[in-house]
C-alpha positions in Angstrom: 136.3 85.1 114.6 139.8 83.8 114.5 142.4 86.3 115.7 145.3 84.2 114.5 147.8 86.1 112.2 148.8 84.3 109.1 152.2 82.6 109.4 153.6 84.2 106.2 154.1 87.4 108.3 156.4 85.6 110.7 158.6 84.0 108.2 161.9 85.7 107.9 163.8 84.6 104.8 166.4 87.3 104.7 164.8 89.5 102.0 163.5 92.0 104.6 167.1 92.5 106.0 168.4 93.0 102.5 165.8 95.6 101.7 166.5 97.5 104.9 170.3 97.5 104.2 169.6 98.8 100.6 167.5 101.6 102.0 170.1 102.5 104.7 172.9 102.6 102.0 170.8 104.8 99.8 170.1 107.2 102.7 173.8 107.3 103.6 174.8 108.0 100.0 172.3 110.9 99.8 173.5 112.3 103.1 177.1 112.1 102.0 176.5 113.7 98.7 174.5 116.6 100.3 177.2 117.1 103.0 180.0 117.0 100.4 178.2 119.6 98.2 177.5 121.8 101.2 181.2 121.6 102.3 182.4 122.3 98.7 180.0 125.3 98.3 181.0 126.8 101.6 184.7 126.5 100.9 184.4 128.8 97.9 182.3 131.4 96.4 182.0 131.8 92.6 181.8 134.0 90.6 184.3 136.5 91.9 183.0 139.9 93.0 184.2 143.0 91.0 188.0 143.4 91.2 188.3 140.3 93.3 191.0 137.6 92.8 189.8 134.4 94.7 192.6 133.2 96.9 193.1 130.6 99.7 194.8 131.3 103.0 196.8 128.1 102.6 198.6 129.0 99.4 202.1 130.3 99.2 202.6 134.0 98.6 204.2 133.4 95.2 201.1 131.5 94.0 198.7 134.2 95.2 200.9 136.9 93.5 200.8 134.8 90.3 197.0 134.7 90.5 196.8 138.5 91.0 199.0 139.0 88.0 197.0 136.6 85.9 194.0 138.7 86.7 195.7 141.6 84.9 197.4 143.4 87.8 200.9 144.8 87.1 203.3 144.9 90.0 204.5 148.4 91.0 207.4 147.1 93.1 209.1 144.1 94.5 207.6 141.9 97.2 208.5 143.3 100.6 208.1 142.0 104.2 207.3 143.6 107.6 208.3 141.0 110.2 206.6 137.8 109.1 204.0 139.5 106.9 204.5 139.8 103.1 203.1 142.5 100.7 203.1 143.6 97.1 201.6 146.7 95.4 200.1 146.8 91.9 199.2 149.5 89.4 195.6 150.7 89.1 193.0 148.9 87.1 189.2 148.9 87.1 186.5 147.7 89.5 182.9 148.6 90.2 183.0 150.8 87.1 185.7 153.0 88.6 189.4 153.3 87.8 191.4 152.1 90.8 194.3 154.1 92.2 196.2 150.8 92.9 195.9 147.6 94.8 197.8 145.5 97.3 198.2 141.9 98.2 199.1 141.0 101.7 199.8 137.7 103.5 199.4 138.3 107.2 201.0 135.7 109.6 201.6 138.0 112.6 197.9 138.0 113.6 196.5 134.8 112.2 197.1 133.3 108.8 195.2 135.0 106.0 195.5 136.9 102.7 193.9 140.2 101.9 193.6 141.9 98.5 192.9 145.7 98.7 191.5 147.9 95.9 192.0 151.6 96.3 189.5 153.9 94.6 189.5 157.7 94.8 186.5 159.7 95.6 185.9 163.0 93.8 187.0 165.0 96.8 189.0 164.5 100.1 185.9 165.9 101.9 184.5 162.4 101.7 185.4 160.1 104.7 184.0 157.5 107.1 181.7 160.1 108.6 180.7 161.6 105.3 180.7 158.9 102.6 180.7 159.9 99.0 179.1 158.6 95.8 181.8 156.1 95.1 181.4 154.6 98.5 177.7 154.3 98.3 177.8 152.9 94.7 180.2 150.1 95.8 178.3 149.4 99.0 175.1 149.0 97.0 176.7 146.8 94.4 178.3 144.5 97.0 175.0 144.2 98.8 173.2 143.3 95.6 175.8 140.8 94.4 176.3 139.1 97.8 172.7 139.1 98.7 173.7 140.1 102.2 173.4 143.3 104.2 176.7 144.7 105.5 177.4 145.0 109.2 179.2 148.1 110.4 182.1 147.3 112.7 184.8 149.3 114.4 188.4 148.3 113.7 191.3 148.6 116.1 192.3 151.9 114.5 188.8 153.4 115.1 188.1 153.1 111.4 184.5 152.3 110.5 184.3 149.2 108.3 181.3 147.8 106.6 181.7 144.0 106.2 180.0 141.2 104.3 180.7 137.6 105.4 180.5 135.3 102.5 180.1 131.6 102.5 183.2 129.8 103.5 186.3 131.7 104.7 185.9 134.9 102.7 185.0 138.4 103.9 184.6 141.7 102.1 185.3 145.0 103.8 184.6 148.5 102.7 186.2 151.5 104.4 188.2 154.7 103.9 192.0 154.2 104.1 192.2 158.0 104.3 190.0 160.9 103.4 188.9 160.6 99.8 190.3 157.0 99.3 187.8 154.2 99.4 189.2 150.7 100.1 187.5 147.4 99.2 189.3 144.6 101.0 188.8 140.9 100.2 190.0 138.7 103.1 190.7 135.0 102.7 191.0 133.2 106.1 192.3 129.8 107.0 189.7 129.1 109.7 
């Protein structure tokens, strides 16, 4: 029995290296496409949630204000500032099947760099608050959970206000809380980090 290996297996004519390079290039392209798609998907979420105007923390306030107005929101007053932060209020509209009392756009630079867009929706009575949520609150909470596919986390804010949060892909958060008794607030936050 001859244990000698045929010489054709030892011949290197360059085709093996070409094949390996092609395979490596294909693998790199697939990895790059998957990484790019993942980065693109995490940088935005579409479609918008009820009442939401999709913003980016890096845009100028004028551009964000323009997007909010393009979404059908009518300004109540002029743009105003508090220190380095900029705000504008808008008339009521509709979201989550309820008429909103109004909304607000804010660009906060004093504690980070982010935009928020608040929707204010009235409960039937002022007896409803963070310790006794009403029907409007529960309906919005259920719809946000269904549409985001995520369960909210209850967090305490600095003002001892209970807030229920949904962290979406990318740099967006949704918060649900009572601004005051009988007033439910849905807050969309667009962060830069």
